[in-house]
C-alpha positions as a Markdown table, in Angstrom:
| # | Residue | x | y | z |
|---|---|---|---|---|
| 1 | Met | 0.0 | 0.0 | 0.0 |
| 2 | Leu | 1.5 | 3.3 | -1.1 |
| 3 | Leu | 0.9 | 6.2 | 1.3 |
| 4 | Phe | 0.6 | 9.7 | -0.1 |
| 5 | Ser | 3.3 | 11.0 | 2.2 |
| 6 | Gln | 5.7 | 8.5 | 0.7 |
| 7 | Ala | 4.9 | 9.2 | -2.9 |
| 8 | Arg | 7.3 | 11.6 | -4.6 |
| 9 | Val | 6.2 | 13.4 | -7.8 |
| 10 | Ala | 8.6 | 15.6 | -9.7 |
| 11 | Ile | 6.9 | 18.8 | -10.8 |
| 12 | Ser | 8.6 | 20.8 | -13.4 |
| 13 | Pro | 8.6 | 24.6 | -13.0 |
| 14 | Ala | 6.6 | 25.0 | -16.3 |
| 15 | Thr | 3.6 | 23.2 | -14.8 |
| 16 | Thr | 3.5 | 25.3 | -11.6 |
| 17 | Thr | 3.1 | 28.6 | -13.3 |
| 18 | Val | -0.4 | 30.1 | -13.4 |
| 19 | Ala | -1.6 | 31.5 | -16.6 |
| 20 | Ser | -2.6 | 35.1 | -16.1 |
| 21 | Ala | -4.6 | 37.4 | -18.3 |
| 22 | Pro | -2.7 | 39.7 | -20.6 |
| 23 | Lys | -2.0 | 43.2 | -19.3 |
| 24 | Arg | -4.8 | 45.6 | -20.4 |
| 25 | Ala | -6.6 | 48.6 | -19.2 |
| 26 | Leu | -9.6 | 47.9 | -16.9 |
| 27 | Thr | -13.0 | 49.0 | -18.2 |
| 28 | Glu | -16.1 | 50.0 | -16.4 |
| 29 | Ala | -17.6 | 46.6 | -17.0 |
| 30 | Asp | -14.5 | 45.1 | -15.3 |
| 31 | Ala | -15.0 | 47.5 | -12.4 |
| 32 | Val | -18.6 | 46.3 | -11.9 |
| 33 | Asp | -17.4 | 42.7 | -12.0 |
| 34 | Ile | -14.6 | 43.5 | -9.5 |
| 35 | Trp | -17.1 | 44.9 | -7.1 |
| 36 | Ile | -19.4 | 41.9 | -7.4 |
| 37 | Ala | -16.4 | 39.6 | -6.9 |
| 38 | Arg | -15.4 | 41.5 | -3.8 |
| 39 | Trp | -18.9 | 41.0 | -2.3 |
| 40 | Leu | -18.7 | 37.3 | -3.2 |
| 41 | Arg | -15.4 | 37.2 | -1.3 |
| 42 | Thr | -13.2 | 36.3 | -4.3 |
| 43 | Arg | -9.6 | 36.4 | -3.2 |
| 44 | Arg | -7.6 | 39.5 | -4.3 |
| 45 | Lys | -4.9 | 37.2 | -5.8 |
| 46 | Asp | -7.5 | 35.5 | -8.0 |
| 47 | Leu | -8.7 | 38.9 | -9.2 |
| 48 | Leu | -5.2 | 40.0 | -10.0 |
| 49 | Ile | -4.7 | 36.8 | -12.1 |
| 50 | Arg | -8.0 | 37.2 | -13.8 |
| 51 | Tyr | -7.6 | 40.8 | -14.9 |
| 52 | Gly | -3.8 | 40.9 | -15.1 |
| 53 | Cys | -3.5 | 44.3 | -13.4 |
| 54 | Asp | -1.6 | 45.9 | -10.6 |
| 55 | Pro | -3.2 | 45.6 | -7.1 |
| 56 | Arg | -3.4 | 49.4 | -6.9 |
| 57 | Arg | -5.9 | 49.4 | -9.7 |
| 58 | Leu | -8.3 | 47.2 | -7.6 |
| 59 | Tyr | -8.0 | 49.6 | -4.6 |
| 60 | Glu | -8.6 | 52.6 | -6.9 |
| 61 | Ile | -11.9 | 50.9 | -7.9 |
| 62 | Trp | -12.8 | 49.9 | -4.3 |
| 63 | Glu | -12.2 | 53.5 | -3.2 |
| 64 | Glu | -14.1 | 54.8 | -6.2 |
| 65 | Lys | -11.2 | 56.9 | -7.4 |
| 66 | Arg | -11.6 | 55.2 | -10.8 |
| 67 | Phe | -14.9 | 54.5 | -12.4 |
| 68 | Pro | -17.1 | 56.4 | -9.9 |
| 69 | Gly | -20.6 | 55.1 | -9.9 |
| 70 | Ser | -19.6 | 51.5 | -10.8 |
| 71 | Arg | -20.4 | 50.5 | -7.2 |
| 72 | Ala | -24.0 | 51.6 | -7.6 |
| 73 | Arg | -24.4 | 49.7 | -10.9 |
| 74 | Ala | -22.7 | 46.6 | -9.4 |
| 75 | Leu | -25.1 | 46.8 | -6.4 |
| 76 | Glu | -28.1 | 46.7 | -8.8 |
| 77 | Leu | -26.7 | 43.6 | -10.6 |
| 78 | Phe | -25.7 | 41.9 | -7.4 |
| 79 | Arg | -29.2 | 42.3 | -5.9 |
| 80 | Ala | -30.7 | 40.8 | -9.1 |
| 81 | Arg | -28.2 | 37.9 | -9.4 |
| 82 | His | -27.8 | 37.0 | -5.7 |
| 83 | Pro | -31.0 | 37.9 | -3.8 |
| 84 | Gly | -30.2 | 35.5 | -1.0 |
| 85 | Leu | -26.9 | 37.2 | -0.1 |
| 86 | Ile | -28.3 | 40.8 | 0.2 |
| 87 | Glu | -28.4 | 40.8 | 4.0 |
| 88 | Arg | -25.0 | 39.1 | 4.4 |
| 89 | Val | -22.7 | 41.5 | 2.5 |
| 90 | Asp | -20.9 | 44.7 | 3.5 |
| 91 | Tyr | -21.3 | 47.1 | 0.6 |
| 92 | Gly | -18.9 | 49.7 | 2.0 |
| 93 | Leu | -15.9 | 51.2 | 0.3 |
| 94 | His | -12.4 | 50.0 | 1.0 |
| 95 | Arg | -11.0 | 51.8 | 4.0 |
| 96 | Arg | -7.3 | 52.5 | 3.8 |
| 97 | Ile | -5.3 | 51.6 | 7.0 |
| 98 | Val | -2.6 | 54.2 | 7.6 |
| 99 | Arg | 0.5 | 52.5 | 8.9 |
| 100 | Arg | 2.3 | 55.7 | 9.9 |
| 101 | Pro | 1.4 | 57.3 | 13.3 |
| 102 | Pro | -0.1 | 60.8 | 13.0 |
| 103 | Pro | 2.6 | 63.4 | 13.6 |
| 104 | Glu | 0.7 | 65.0 | 16.4 |
| 105 | Leu | 1.2 | 61.9 | 18.5 |
| 106 | Gln | 4.9 | 62.3 | 18.4 |
| 107 | Pro | 6.1 | 65.6 | 20.0 |
| 108 | Asp | 9.1 | 67.3 | 18.7 |
| 109 | Leu | 11.9 | 65.2 | 20.2 |
| 110 | Phe | 15.0 | 66.8 | 18.8 |
| 111 | Gly | 13.8 | 70.3 | 18.0 |
| 112 | Ala | 14.1 | 73.3 | 20.1 |
| 113 | Asn | 11.2 | 73.8 | 22.6 |
């Protein structure tokens, strides 16, 4: 009996690469689909592979800096396609988490008083 832990399979590097979409500019239809995918909890990594874009482009959509109004259109489509999930989803915008402390929390340590 062969156990899975004892089986050794050589995987070539060519078979481990994931095919990604060609680099192209995102459209408004893509933005609507990205909103719906967010509400369906699709992983960000999967969206990056699907659309072949930089992660910053996703956040621009989720903050409505690009394609303003796409969230409202996506919400209409989401309600029509997934009526059972309406009460379970947070429809809010992406909130940026600032990693630097605000300057007013750090008094002037080395300056003249």
